MIKOL-14597 format. One line per 4 residues: their letters; for each residue x, y, z of C-alpha. Coordinates in nm, 4 decimals. Example, Ala and Ser with C-alpha at 12.3 -4.5 7.8 and 13.67 -1.06 7.14 Angstrom:
2
AS = 1.2300/-0.4500/0.7800 ~ 1.3670/-0.1060/0.7140
//
This chain:
417
MAIA = 9.2122/8.0980/11.1311 ~ 9.2961/7.8047/10.9102 ~ 9.6764/7.8636/10.9367 ~ 9.6565/7.8772/11.3167
ALSG = 9.4414/7.5637/11.3264 ~ 9.6887/7.3697/11.1151 ~ 9.9974/7.4636/11.3167 ~ 10.1938/7.1830/11.4832
WTNE = 10.0246/6.8970/11.3001 ~ 10.1934/6.5629/11.2323 ~ 10.1717/6.3915/10.8901 ~ 9.9522/6.1182/11.0409
QKHV = 9.7022/6.3717/11.1639 ~ 9.6863/6.5289/10.8169 ~ 9.6247/6.1885/10.6606 ~ 9.3391/6.1170/10.9041
VAAS = 9.1667/6.4415/10.8167 ~ 9.2175/6.3943/10.4415 ~ 9.0765/6.0378/10.4586 ~ 8.7720/6.1359/10.6630
FLGW = 8.7014/6.4394/10.4414 ~ 8.7307/6.2224/10.1236 ~ 8.5193/5.9435/10.2815 ~ 8.2334/6.1801/10.3560
SLDA = 8.2721/6.3712/10.0283 ~ 8.2548/6.0578/9.8141 ~ 7.9706/5.9178/10.0267 ~ 7.7761/6.2372/9.9555
FDFF = 7.8785/6.2244/9.5942 ~ 7.7230/5.8795/9.5636 ~ 7.4045/5.9930/9.7438 ~ 7.3477/6.3162/9.5408
LLVF = 7.3905/6.1489/9.2012 ~ 7.0316/6.0324/9.2572 ~ 6.8794/6.3736/9.3180 ~ 6.9766/6.4936/8.9702
VLKD = 6.8083/6.2053/8.7871 ~ 6.4747/6.1603/8.9666 ~ 6.2859/6.2747/8.6643 ~ 6.4837/6.0475/8.4281
IAAE = 6.4373/5.7400/8.6457 ~ 6.0672/5.8124/8.6771 ~ 6.0395/5.8381/8.2952 ~ 6.2256/5.5055/8.2373
FHTD = 6.0177/5.3123/8.4906 ~ 5.6901/5.4871/8.3893 ~ 5.6073/5.6269/8.7333 ~ 5.5761/5.9587/8.9160
ISNV = 5.8704/6.1488/9.0597 ~ 5.7130/6.1221/9.4047 ~ 5.7375/5.7422/9.3811 ~ 6.1096/5.7632/9.2937
TLAI = 6.1696/5.9847/9.5994 ~ 6.0941/5.6739/9.8079 ~ 6.4536/5.5726/9.7202 ~ 6.5755/5.8845/9.8974
LLTL = 6.3406/5.8274/10.1875 ~ 6.4632/5.4738/10.2409 ~ 6.8293/5.5713/10.2011 ~ 6.7868/5.8245/10.4867
AMRP = 6.5710/5.5958/10.6897 ~ 6.8277/5.3114/10.6871 ~ 7.1235/5.5368/10.7849 ~ 7.0577/5.4858/11.1657
VGAF = 7.1102/5.1177/11.1183 ~ 7.4454/5.1746/10.9559 ~ 7.5410/5.4344/11.2192 ~ 7.4774/5.1894/11.5003
VFGR = 7.6316/4.8831/11.3282 ~ 7.9439/5.0525/11.2081 ~ 7.9682/5.2802/11.5154 ~ 7.9547/4.9774/11.7403
AADR = 8.2190/4.8068/11.5281 ~ 8.4374/5.1212/11.5574 ~ 8.3995/5.1238/11.9365 ~ 8.4784/4.7506/11.9558
FGRR = 8.7260/4.6868/11.6787 ~ 8.8700/5.0267/11.5988 ~ 8.7766/5.3321/11.3880 ~ 9.0134/5.2536/11.0969
PALM = 8.8934/4.9028/10.9977 ~ 8.5232/5.0003/11.0328 ~ 8.5815/5.2998/10.8075 ~ 8.7458/5.0860/10.5388
VDIL = 8.4731/4.8251/10.5303 ~ 8.2093/5.0976/10.5242 ~ 8.3575/5.2846/10.2240 ~ 8.3996/4.9599/10.0301
LYSV = 8.0371/4.8640/10.0902 ~ 7.8762/5.1943/9.9839 ~ 8.0891/5.2022/9.6667 ~ 7.9813/4.8487/9.5598
LEFA = 7.6135/4.9189/9.6310 ~ 7.6286/5.2439/9.4339 ~ 7.7758/5.0611/9.1367 ~ 7.5053/4.7911/9.1631
SGFA = 7.2329/5.0611/9.1509 ~ 7.3223/5.1290/8.7904 ~ 7.2028/4.7800/8.6945 ~ 6.8618/4.7981/8.8649
PNLT = 6.6055/4.6392/8.6240 ~ 6.3052/4.8116/8.7855 ~ 6.2140/5.0644/9.0499 ~ 6.1617/4.8075/9.3246
VLIV = 6.5224/4.6717/9.2901 ~ 6.6566/5.0220/9.2751 ~ 6.4758/5.1120/9.5997 ~ 6.6049/4.8020/9.7758
LRAL = 6.9639/4.8779/9.6675 ~ 6.9260/5.2396/9.7809 ~ 6.8020/5.1212/10.1225 ~ 7.1066/4.8942/10.1563
YGIA = 7.3238/5.1851/10.0367 ~ 7.1684/5.3884/10.3220 ~ 7.3083/5.1437/10.5774 ~ 7.6601/5.1988/10.4435
MGGE = 7.6126/5.5709/10.4111 ~ 7.4892/5.5930/10.7714 ~ 7.8070/5.4397/10.9043 ~ 8.0696/5.6637/10.7432
WGVG = 7.9998/6.0006/10.9082 ~ 8.0128/5.8962/11.2742 ~ 8.3176/5.6727/11.2358 ~ 8.5090/5.9324/11.0304
ASLT = 8.4136/6.2223/11.2578 ~ 8.5160/6.0324/11.5783 ~ 8.8469/5.9205/11.4268 ~ 8.9206/6.2781/11.3210
METI = 8.8203/6.4601/11.6323 ~ 9.0105/6.2163/11.8586 ~ 9.3255/6.2520/11.6480 ~ 9.3607/6.6270/11.5742
PPHA = 9.4851/6.8954/11.8210 ~ 9.2001/7.0319/12.0349 ~ 9.2589/7.3918/11.9150 ~ 9.1835/7.2776/11.5542
RGFV = 8.8416/7.1190/11.6268 ~ 8.6245/7.4064/11.5015 ~ 8.8070/7.4536/11.1768 ~ 8.8327/7.0857/11.1059
SGLL = 8.4700/7.0345/11.1935 ~ 8.3735/7.2883/10.9240 ~ 8.6191/7.1331/10.6803 ~ 8.4927/6.7756/10.7511
QSGY = 8.1278/6.8734/10.7105 ~ 8.2057/7.0700/10.3960 ~ 8.2778/6.7296/10.2451 ~ 7.9048/6.6875/10.2141
PAGY = 7.8514/6.9865/9.9785 ~ 8.1843/6.8960/9.8186 ~ 8.0336/6.5675/9.7213 ~ 7.7231/6.7403/9.5954
FMAS = 7.9545/6.9715/9.3966 ~ 8.1254/6.6744/9.2329 ~ 7.7910/6.5125/9.1539 ~ 7.6682/6.8317/8.9924
IVYG = 7.9734/6.8436/8.7669 ~ 7.9357/6.4765/8.6653 ~ 7.5694/6.5475/8.5940 ~ 7.6425/6.8490/8.3810
VLFP = 7.9351/6.6952/8.1882 ~ 7.8624/6.3207/8.1639 ~ 7.4891/6.2726/8.1981 ~ 7.4097/6.3431/7.8292
YIGW = 7.6500/6.0630/7.7369 ~ 7.6187/5.7970/8.0111 ~ 7.2622/5.8526/8.1349 ~ 7.1453/5.7870/8.4908
RGMF = 7.2705/5.4298/8.4997 ~ 7.6215/5.5374/8.4047 ~ 7.6266/5.8003/8.6724 ~ 7.5670/5.5307/8.9385
MVGV = 7.8429/5.3201/8.7903 ~ 8.0887/5.6118/8.8287 ~ 7.9989/5.5912/9.1966 ~ 8.2314/5.2903/9.2392
IPAL = 8.5374/5.5149/9.2328 ~ 8.5352/5.5791/9.6160 ~ 8.6396/5.2181/9.6724 ~ 8.9965/5.3250/9.5818
LVLY = 9.0044/5.5389/9.9001 ~ 9.0335/5.2172/10.1032 ~ 9.3861/5.1688/9.9659 ~ 9.4840/5.5141/10.0890
IRRT = 9.3400/5.4513/10.4371 ~ 9.5091/5.1180/10.4667 ~ 9.8467/5.2603/10.3750 ~ 9.8540/5.6003/10.5558
VPES = 9.5832/5.6313/10.8224 ~ 9.6599/5.5327/11.1861 ~ 9.4100/5.4164/11.4482 ~ 9.2611/5.6729/11.6874
PSWS = 9.4810/5.7402/11.9950 ~ 9.1608/5.7369/12.2049 ~ 9.0853/5.3745/12.1212 ~ 9.2388/5.0528/12.2411
KQAA = 9.1240/4.6873/12.2019 ~ 9.1603/4.6086/12.5655 ~ 8.9571/4.9125/12.6805 ~ 8.6883/4.8390/12.4241
VERG = 8.6461/4.4809/12.5537 ~ 8.6300/4.5865/12.9162 ~ 8.3845/4.8756/12.8638 ~ 8.1128/4.6421/12.7430
GTLA = 7.8088/4.7245/12.5352 ~ 7.7505/5.0678/12.3805 ~ 7.3772/5.0415/12.4535 ~ 7.4475/5.0622/12.8263
VLKS = 7.6450/5.3806/12.7805 ~ 7.3731/5.5316/12.5637 ~ 7.1036/5.4413/12.8214 ~ 7.2961/5.6247/13.0904
HWRL = 7.2989/5.9370/12.8805 ~ 6.9414/5.9047/12.7441 ~ 6.8382/6.2671/12.8110 ~ 7.1339/6.3916/12.6110
AIYA = 7.0563/6.1411/12.3386 ~ 6.6954/6.2468/12.3007 ~ 6.7899/6.6146/12.2832 ~ 7.0563/6.5419/12.0217
VVLM = 6.8167/6.3345/11.8093 ~ 6.5533/6.6132/11.8098 ~ 6.8156/6.8746/11.7178 ~ 6.9491/6.6533/11.4424
TALN = 6.6008/6.5894/11.3061 ~ 6.5550/6.9658/11.2606 ~ 6.9012/7.0069/11.1094 ~ 6.8383/6.7226/10.8660
FFSH = 6.5123/6.8799/10.7573 ~ 6.7183/7.1967/10.7069 ~ 6.9825/7.0378/10.4824 ~ 6.7685/6.7905/10.2920
GTQD = 6.4820/7.0335/10.2718 ~ 6.7014/7.2747/10.0865 ~ 6.8927/7.0257/9.8737 ~ 6.7140/6.7070/9.7691
IYPT = 6.4445/6.8345/9.5349 ~ 6.6049/7.1730/9.4484 ~ 6.7352/7.0359/9.1069 ~ 6.3856/6.8968/9.0421
FLQE = 6.2455/7.2441/9.1249 ~ 6.4834/7.4034/8.8739 ~ 6.3997/7.1379/8.6071 ~ 6.0255/7.1102/8.6464
QHKL = 5.9161/7.4603/8.7551 ~ 6.1710/7.6707/8.5697 ~ 6.2372/7.4318/8.2810 ~ 6.6133/7.4788/8.3068
TPHV = 6.8471/7.2557/8.1062 ~ 7.0806/7.0077/8.2720 ~ 7.3755/7.2373/8.1988 ~ 7.2130/7.5351/8.3759
VSII = 7.0988/7.3191/8.6681 ~ 7.4545/7.1910/8.6998 ~ 7.6025/7.5431/8.7041 ~ 7.3581/7.6582/8.9758
AVIY = 7.4337/7.3460/9.1777 ~ 7.8049/7.4162/9.1531 ~ 7.7451/7.7791/9.2722 ~ 7.5346/7.6848/9.5782
NIGA = 7.7707/7.4084/9.6725 ~ 8.0624/7.6556/9.6713 ~ 7.8527/7.8619/9.9095 ~ 7.7941/7.5535/10.1280
ICGG = 8.1698/7.4760/10.1463 ~ 8.2559/7.8340/10.2349 ~ 7.9808/7.8579/10.4958 ~ 8.0701/7.5297/10.6671
ILFG = 8.4403/7.6180/10.7045 ~ 8.3727/7.9794/10.8166 ~ 8.1155/7.9026/11.0832 ~ 8.3022/7.5950/11.2024
SLSE = 8.6131/7.8111/11.2507 ~ 8.4105/8.0962/11.4154 ~ 8.2665/7.8406/11.6614 ~ 8.6136/7.7939/11.8073
RFGR = 8.6060/8.1615/11.9157 ~ 8.2376/8.2336/11.9810 ~ 8.0975/7.8970/12.0861 ~ 7.9177/7.6135/11.9085
RRCI = 7.5588/7.6993/11.9979 ~ 7.5895/8.0701/11.9319 ~ 7.7202/8.0140/11.5769 ~ 7.4589/7.7492/11.4928
IIAA = 7.1798/7.9960/11.5969 ~ 7.3264/8.2805/11.3895 ~ 7.3713/8.0635/11.0803 ~ 7.0153/7.9292/11.0995
LLSL = 6.8524/8.2702/11.1367 ~ 7.0590/8.4213/10.8612 ~ 6.8988/8.1799/10.6181 ~ 6.5546/8.3474/10.6532
PAIP = 6.6228/8.6680/10.4505 ~ 6.7626/8.4513/10.1648 ~ 6.4538/8.2350/10.1206 ~ 6.2646/8.4685/9.8789
LWAF = 6.5603/8.4838/9.6355 ~ 6.6163/8.1077/9.6605 ~ 6.2538/7.9916/9.6258 ~ 6.0536/8.2591/9.4523
ASNP = 6.2847/8.4321/9.2031 ~ 6.2175/8.3826/8.8313 ~ 6.5586/8.4650/8.6919 ~ 6.8273/8.1910/8.6909
VVLA = 7.0957/8.4361/8.8073 ~ 6.8880/8.5498/9.1048 ~ 6.8042/8.1880/9.1815 ~ 7.1725/8.1084/9.1854
VGAF = 7.2480/8.3964/9.4198 ~ 6.9717/8.2858/9.6565 ~ 7.0806/7.9233/9.6409 ~ 7.4393/8.0343/9.7301
LIQF = 7.3199/8.2287/10.0319 ~ 7.0843/7.9567/10.1537 ~ 7.3545/7.6849/10.1365 ~ 7.6143/7.9191/10.2927
TVQG = 7.3922/7.9460/10.6012 ~ 7.2534/7.5926/10.6074 ~ 7.5982/7.4343/10.5885 ~ 7.7265/7.7077/10.8076
AWGI = 7.5154/7.5624/11.0838 ~ 7.6077/7.2079/10.9836 ~ 7.9773/7.2922/10.9821 ~ 7.9651/7.2969/11.3631
VPVH = 7.7798/6.9678/11.3998 ~ 8.0751/6.7197/11.3886 ~ 8.2642/6.8919/11.6683 ~ 7.9487/6.9704/11.8714
LNEL = 7.8246/6.6080/11.8743 ~ 8.1713/6.4660/11.9404 ~ 8.2241/6.7053/12.2311 ~ 7.8881/6.6157/12.3818
SPDT = 7.9423/6.2415/12.3288 ~ 8.0363/5.9977/12.6184 ~ 8.4030/5.8989/12.5732 ~ 8.3201/5.5323/12.5752
ARGT = 8.0713/5.5551/12.2898 ~ 8.2174/5.8227/12.0675 ~ 8.2365/5.5861/11.7703 ~ 7.8636/5.5287/11.8022
FPGF = 7.6904/5.8252/11.9687 ~ 7.7501/6.1156/11.7167 ~ 7.6698/5.9081/11.4137 ~ 7.3747/5.7272/11.5742
VYQL = 7.1920/6.0394/11.6960 ~ 7.2700/6.2079/11.3651 ~ 7.1244/5.9290/11.1620 ~ 6.8209/5.8915/11.3878
GNLL = 6.7545/6.2495/11.3124 ~ 6.7934/6.1555/10.9445 ~ 6.5359/5.8730/10.9951 ~ 6.2772/6.1134/11.1329
ASVN = 6.3543/6.3643/10.8537 ~ 6.3617/6.1001/10.5828 ~ 6.0098/6.1897/10.4715 ~ 6.1356/6.5300/10.3519
ATLQ = 6.1624/6.4617/9.9776 ~ 5.8335/6.2803/9.9584 ~ 5.6718/6.5494/10.1800 ~ 5.8009/6.8349/9.9659
AGLA = 5.7021/6.6556/9.6394 ~ 5.3544/6.6035/9.7853 ~ 5.3318/6.9647/9.8960 ~ 5.4332/7.0841/9.5528
KHFG = 5.1653/6.8664/9.3969 ~ 4.9087/7.0001/9.6419 ~ 5.0018/7.3525/9.5517 ~ 4.9639/7.2932/9.1798
GDYG = 5.3266/7.2083/9.1074 ~ 5.4764/7.4952/9.3099 ~ 5.7970/7.3423/9.4326 ~ 5.9276/7.6828/9.5454
LALA = 5.6516/7.7243/9.8054 ~ 5.7092/7.3729/9.9394 ~ 6.0823/7.4458/9.9738 ~ 6.0170/7.7719/10.1468
IVAG = 5.7731/7.6340/10.4000 ~ 6.0104/7.3642/10.5177 ~ 6.3252/7.5779/10.5171 ~ 6.1721/7.8746/10.7051
TVAI = 5.9988/7.6592/10.9648 ~ 6.2969/7.4454/11.0600 ~ 6.5348/7.7447/11.0663 ~ 6.3380/7.8881/11.3552
IIAA = 6.3071/7.5524/11.5232 ~ 6.6851/7.4922/11.5091 ~ 6.7595/7.8350/11.6622 ~ 6.5182/7.7630/11.9548
LTAA = 6.6430/7.4087/12.0138 ~ 7.0063/7.5121/12.0102 ~ 6.9447/7.7954/12.2473 ~ 6.7887/7.5529/12.4929
GTEA = 7.0694/7.3021/12.4750 ~ 7.4116/7.2613/12.6326 ~ 7.7675/7.2942/12.5134 ~ 8.0922/7.1113/12.5803
KGVV = 8.3315/7.3253/12.3820 ~ 8.6955/7.2337/12.4484 ~ 8.6210/6.9211/12.6550 ~ 8.9213/6.6947/12.6885
FTQA = 8.8890/6.3584/12.5120 ~ 9.0379/6.0957/12.7468 ~ 9.2940/5.8545/12.6121 ~ 9.1985/5.4895/12.5796
EPTT = 9.2358/5.3176/12.9131 ~ 9.0725/5.0040/13.0502 ~ 8.7853/5.0284/13.3037 ~ 8.7280/5.3951/13.2188
ARGP = 8.3737/5.5170/13.1459 ~ 8.3525/5.8914/13.1420 ~ 8.1295/6.1468/12.9668 ~ 8.2088/6.5065/12.8760
QITT = 8.2094/6.7791/13.1291 ~ 7.9299/6.9897/12.9880 ~ 7.9104/7.3615/13.0533 ~ 7.6592/7.6024/12.9288
A = 7.7645/7.8914/12.7112
//
């Protein structure tokens, strides 16, 4: 499937995919550095872990702001410059987080980081989907979304190898490295063929386009809320669960994180590719429901090996569903707002799901420190909700993205599948 999807590509198309993948991977890398050190930050600032999870909550809550601001910039000024500014901003804010003198400053910096993080996904996904050949969308969607667990994978390695030497502050300082990606984008990545400055000026405000597709936007936000509970509900406090409930060392936690992120990468690429043949909605439903049998191994096992197997299976299915999201949202998006719509509805879903880490930490405290039960409740519930919402939705698989022309305002021709 991958060989067929990559046939007939130009070098410029390959550079676009590489840049968007790396942009999302390094963004996720910066985000997930925090989830490994919640306990250590709480200890240094003499507070509870649940208070530190406010940093995660605000990062997620501010992402819709970034999605709209940078998405609007991408629709108005082009995908490429918006992507470069966004990557530079999130790298600088990550670096600054390492110098936070107290929890309040750290939380403010993470909220600002959330704005930058929120802008990357939508801009990168629209640039990619508008540039690649249509037959490659499914595979590339899975590849692009696998950048998220790839970033988690890198963060887990940095935690396992460097944390004993550089501490949590040093880990944030390492997060400035993604700024170098801007040089690569500036040199090798072209602008989207579906965007032009003249057409962007004539089309007017993005809000008008979103208002005309409000039913689609509401549905997409609800679906993305469930999907964000699915991903963050299985990722954000899992290292804390392994540390606190099972008393595993940083080295063992790192190994388990590497294993489940390999599962996530494989699942995203596989289900993204399969969606090109069997449809976007059908593959999302299958991936979500397949997570249910893996929950007991993932949340209630006592042996680290069994926990690793369960975590691999969970992330294989969770990111399997997510591997279809970039292409699904871009195909549903109105042509005139593709820089804004996918990222904005995605990040609004993130906003509504931003309470997840605090919710799960609170549930664990309520259940006497049982993080496993808190994880299982959220994961099992949202898996069923995702399947139901997806089945009730629409699909635009294979829709033609129009080329950038002035005075053109056209949405996708949606067909059910």
